[in-house]
C-alpha positions, 0 to 999 in steps of 0.5 A: 248834605244839601239837596239839589233841585232839578231845574229841567223844565222838561224832564225826560227829554233827550240831551244833545250829542255835545252835552253827552260828550261833556258829561262823559268826560268832555272833549279832552280840552281844559281851559283855565282863566276868565273869558278869552284871557285863559289858557287852553290845552287839549289832550286825548282825555281831560286828565292828559290836558291837565297834565299838559297844562301842569307841565307848561306851567312848570316850564314857564316857572323854570324859565322865569327863575333862570332868567332872574338868576342870570340877570342877578348874576350879571348885575353883580 
């Protein structure tokens, strides 16, 4: 296993409340995508935010499949 190196130049210093929240499970939001072209979802926990993103992806996929199927039926 690769050993990690502590890069903290001032070991033993306190971290901010924001950093504590991130380490302790985050703010309940999940962002997927590069830069500002991503998708962000919020939930009470990061897990719930991930479930919301998954459900949204399923909904979008279902909509696309239905739209394509309808277009193909009309083209016949």
